[in-house]
N, C-alpha and C positions, 0 to 999 in steps of 0.2 A: 504854880510859880510862887516863890518865896516873897514875903512882904518886902517892899523896897522903902527904906527910910527916906525922909525928906532931907536929913542932914547926916554928915559923918565927920569923924575926926580926921585931921590931916596935920602932919608936921611941916611947918613952914620954915624956910631959910630966913631968919630974922636979921642976922648980922654976919656978913662974911668974915671968917676967922683969919687971923694972921698966923703967928707961929703955932697956936694951939686952938682946938675947939673948946669953947667955954659954955657955961650955962646960958649965955646970951646968943649963942649961935642959932639955936632952933626955938620955935615957939609952937605950942599946940593950939590948934584952932578948930572950930566947927565950920564946915563949909557945905553948901548945898550939894546934894546928889543930883547930877544932871541926867534927865531921861534921855535915852539914846534916840538919835534921829535915824533916818534911813541910812543904811550902810554902817551903822555903829552897833557896839555891844556894851552892856553894863556888866561889870565884873566885880564880884566880891573877892577881895584878896585874902589868901590863906597863908602865904609865905613871902618873905622879902629876902632878896639876895643881898649879902653884905660884901662890899668890894672896896679894897684900898683906893681904887681909882676915884671913888666918890669924893674922897678928901680933896683931890686936885680940882674937881669941878667947882668947888665952892670957895677956893682960896682967894683972898683979896688981892693977891699979886698976879693973878692970871687975867690977861686981857682977852676979849672975845675973839679977836682975829687970830690968836695963837692957841686957843683952847683946843684940846684934842678930844673932848667929849662934850656933853651938855654944858651950857653956860647959864645956869639959873641966876636970876637977879633976886635981890631981897624982896620977899613977899611971895615968891613962888614956892610951891610944895617941893620938898626935897626929892630930886630924881633918884630912881631905884629900879632895879630889875624885880620882877614879881612872878608869883605863880598863883592862879586863882581859877574860879569857876564862873562861867557865863551865867549871870542871873536873869538878864533880859536881852533878847536879840532882835534887832531890826535889820538883820543880815541873812542872806540866803547861804552864806558861807559857814555860819556857826549856829548850832542848836543850843538851847538853854541846857545848862548842866555840863557843857564841854569844859574839860580841863585845859587851860591855856597858860602860856607864859609869854612875857614880853617886857617892855620897858615903859614905866610911867612914873609914879611918885609914891612917897610915904602917905598913902591915903587908904582908908578902910574900903572904899568903893571907888572905882574908876570907870569912866566912860571914854571909849577910844574907837577909832576907826577900825573896821573889820580887818584891814591889812596890817594893823599895828601889833597883832598877836599871832602866835602860831601854835600848833598842837604841842602840848607838853610831851617831851620824849619820856617814855615809860618802859619798864621791864616788869613783866608779871612777877608778883611776889616781893617787889621792892616798894619802899615808901614813895609816895607821890613826889616828895622833895628831891628825888634823884634827878629830876629835870633841872634843878638848880645846882646840883653838885657834880656827880660823876658824869652826867650827860648834859651839863650846863655850859655856860659861856667860858668859865675858867678852864674847863677841859678842852673846849674848842681852841682857846688861846694857846694852851700847851701844845696841842697837836699841830696847829698851823705854824706856831713859832718854830717848832723843831723841824718840820718838813719844808715849809716855804721860805722861812728866813734863815734858819740854821743849816738847812739842807743836810741834816744828819744822815750819815751813811752807816750801814751795818759794820760793826767792828771798831768804830771810832770811839774816842774818849769824850765824854760830855760832863761838864760841871753844871750843877743846878743850884742856885741860891734860893733862899726862901723855900727850901724843899719840904718843909712841914706845912706850908700853906696850901691854899686851894689849887692854884696854878702849878706851883712847884711839885706837890705830891703827885699830881696827874702827869707832869712832865717826866718824873722819875719812872713811873710805870710804863708810859708810852715809849720812852727811850729804850728801856730794857726789854720789855716784853712784846712790844709791837714792832719797833723799828730795828731791834737787834743791835743796840750799841754794845761795843766790846767792854767798856768800863764806864760806869755811872757813879759820879761822885756828888753826893748831896752836901749842902751846907745848911745848918739849922741851929737854933739856939737852945742849948741844954742837952744833957746826955739822954734824957727820956725821949725827947723828940728825935734825936739822932738815931736811937735804937729803932724807933718806929719807922723812920725813913728807910733804914736798912731792911726792915721787914717787908717793905714794899718792893724791894729789888735793887736798891742801891748797893754797890759793891762796898762802899764805905760812906759814912756821913760825918762831916767835920763840924765840931762845935765852935762857932765863931766867938762864943763867950769865953773860950779857953785861952789862958795867957800864951799857950803854945800854938795858937791857930795858924799864924803865918808859917811857922816851921812845919806844922802838920800838912798844910797845903802843898808845900814843896815836896815833902815825902810821899804824898798821895799822887803826885803827878810827875813821876820820873821821866815819862815819855811825852810830857806836855799835853796840852788840851786842844782838841779839834773844834769843839763847839762849847760856848758858855751861854747858858740861859740865865740872864740876869733879871732878877725880880727886886733887887735891893739897892743897887748902885753904891755910891759912897766908897768907903774904905775897902769893902770886900771886892768891888769891881776893880779898884786900883791894884789890889794884891793879885787878883786872877789875871789881869793883863800881863803881868810879868811871867805867867806860866803858860801863855798861849803859844801854840805851835805856829810855824810859818804858814801863811795863807789860811789861817783859822777864821772862825766867824763868831761874833758876839751878837746874841739876840737881846736887844734892849727892850725889855717888856715892862719893867716897873722900877720905881725908886723909893720903896717904902721907908728906907732909912732916913729920907729927907722930907717925908710928908708931914710930920709933926715935930715941932721944936726947931732947933738950929738946922737950917737947910743948906748951909755952906758945905760944898763937897771939895775936900782937899785931895787933889790928884797929883801923884808923883810919876806915874808910869805911862802917861799918854804917848810918850815917844815910842813905846812898844808897838803902837798901832802902825807906825811908819816902818820901823825896823823889821817887824814880823809880817808886814803887809796884811794886817788884820782888817777884815770887813766887819763893821759895826753898824747894825741897822735897827732903827726903832720901828715899831708897828703897833697897831691895835687890831683886835680880832675882826672888826668889821671890814678891814682891808681884804679879807679872804672869805667873805660871806659865801662865795660860790663853792668853797671847799668844805663848808660845814656838813652837808649831807654825808659825804664820804668819811669825814672825820668821826661823826657820830656813829656811823655804821661800823667803823673799825673798832671803836671803843666798846660799843654794845656787844659786838662779837667777842671781844677779849673778855668782857665781864661774864658772858655766858659760858666761855671756855675756861673760866677760872684764872685767867692771866692778868686780870685787872681787879684788884681788891676794892670793894666799896665799904667794907666794915672799917670803921675808924676814920674814913676819909671825909666825914661830914660831922661838924659840930652843930647840932640842931638845938636851939634854945627856945623853949616855949615862953612867951612873954605877952603881957598885956600891951595894947597899942601904945599906952602911955610910956612904955619902956623901950620903944623901938630905937631911939638914939643911943640909949645906954648899952644895948646889945651891940650895935654897930661899932661903938668905940672900943669894944674888946679887940678889934683888929689891930689896934695900935699899942697894945700891951701884951701881945703874945698869948692871949687867952683862947686861941682856937687851934684846933688840929684839923688840917684839911679845910674844907669849905665851911664858912660860918653862915648858917641859915636861921632866920627868925621865923618861928611858927607862931602865928597869932592865936591867942586863946579864943576859943569859941565864945 
């Protein structure tokens, strides 16, 4: 058994941010490593999942009763998904050395209940980190969003915003190669990202940074849109609403356009929801936890059959623990393609 340190580093939520995360938001501390009690395991973290939703959990404008995820208070370690190995087990469920992932915090070592982690999804020949990317929660979000909320049918037209991100890029591949969408339209920022999204299977990817974006959207949707997978909200959502077909569905998954900076959303086309009888439903992936096994099996099968690309769908950044917040903040400046994963330096 590896040596267990008495203390480890942890990133603490020091001051809840307003419009922007600042140098005052997080604080690095040394905290004691807690020995596991009966039914618990001690885990050494190897990777952190970086997710836009984490920004909403720490906002100073969110009240606990309306929070849709964790609600850390100042002084708590920053919540995060992780992948790591069991260093010490007081559980009959887990052996030491087992690769697990789950949800805890930005800490080098974590001690959790045996039921708080699950076996890391793996495919032989792939990096361990696939458990956080192609087989991770963002892919489960994409699959459940399309099938359970969007109810996407074969042959339908689907638009996916944030299509170069973790959830969006998975949604493009699932819609096209697993669910048989007739036309998949991605939306991403910049020509390079758009070309990459098209390489994943999108029939076309529109550059929202282009001055002709609004016109491009109209031209790309001559027969209108059956399902819109929304990861960004704001102006893009407003424009897409005007292109939705009658009795279409909007999957409200994220609003990254409003997570940092000015959060005011100026909407002109909400009346389209009434005239087109659009169903717009918000969700989080835990709403469909019972669907995860089937979703992961479907994606794993698609990977093995060459229908779901993993190359390029993960931006893995090796970093010292001291740089964990810096890597996470890349999410809000477009510095990732696919899933952004932090690999802790040994």
